[in-house]
N, C-alpha and C positions, 0 to 999 in steps of 0.2 A: 504494499500498500503504500505509495507514494504520498501520499496526503498528509500524512506524519511526519517524513521530512518537509516537506515543506510548510507545516505549522512551526517546526521548530527551525528551519530559516526566516521564518515571519520574527517570530521570536529573538532571533541571535540580530536581526536586523535592528529590530530596536533598541534590543539593548547597545548596541554599535552606536545607535541615533540619538538616545535617552541615558548614560551612561546614568546611575544611583538613582532613577527614574522609574523603570521596571513594576517594581512595587506600587509604585502609585496608578498605572493603565490601568482602567476597569473597561473600557472596551474597546474595540478591535473591529474596523469596520471593510471589509474589500469588497474592490470591485471583480471580480471574475467571468470573463469570456466566454460565449460557447462551444469556440474551438480551443479554449486555453488547455480541455483535457485535465478538468477537477470537477468534478461534482460534488455542490456544496452540502447536502448530505454526507458523503463519506469524510470531505473538508471538518463537520463540523464534529463527527466520531472522531477524527484523529485530534482533533481540539481538546475533546472531551479526555481524550488517552491522557494527553500531553499534560491537560492539569492535572490527570492523577499520578504520574508521575513526578513535577516542577510545580511541586508546594510552592513558592514563589510567584505562579501565575493563579493564584486559584481563584481570588477576584475578580479577574477579570472574563470576560461574553466575547465572542466572534458575531459578525454580523457579515453576512453573502449577499452581494446584490447581484445578480447576475444580467450580464447587458446582453441584446442579440448582437447577431450579426450585422456590419452594415454594409454595404459597396456601394464604393461609388463608378458609374459609369465610366467609362474611359470617353465614349463618342459624345454621349449626352451633356455630360456633367451629375446628373440625376443621382441623389443617395437613395439608395432601397436596401429595406429593411427584407433578408434572407430568409424566405420560411421553407421547411421540407427539404432545406440545404440545397435548393434550386439557387443559383448563382447567376439571376435575371434581369437588368434593369427590366424595373418596374413602368419606364415612362418609354421606351425606344423595341423594349426586346431581344436585347441584344444581350447575350450571356456577360459576365462581369467577370474579374480575378480581381479588383481592387479593394481588399478587407480594409475600411479604415477602422473598422470596431468589430470584436469577437474574439481576439488575441488577447485579451487583457487578461495580468495578475496584481493587482496594485493593491495597497496600502492608500486605500480611498481618506482615509480618516483613525486619527487616534483620540482617545478621552482619555482623561484623567482624574483623576478622585479631587475634588476640590477642596483648598487647608480652608478651615474657620479659623477667623482670627477674632480672640477675644481683644476689644479697646476696654 
């Protein structure tokens, strides 16, 4: 299951980006394209498995947004959402291969614990 290594890589990336702050992360938001070869339910299961193994992440939740495949026609410049893996322009009907969305695996947002300040 490659999702476990993906989840571990996400946490390593966040540890590198926010040194000393990993315990304050409460929520991780991902954008995952349909062509990224990542299944959201498997990603969530892998996330839960890593949480069991790594107690420092136990207050963190994962949110996965699946992005559709979008192509841009090289002939008429129309952007088309791909359905049923038919890479055809909705405007001119020509086949398209210029994928502009759908291959992503991005950390789109990280939410941290809010600190309360006593005045």
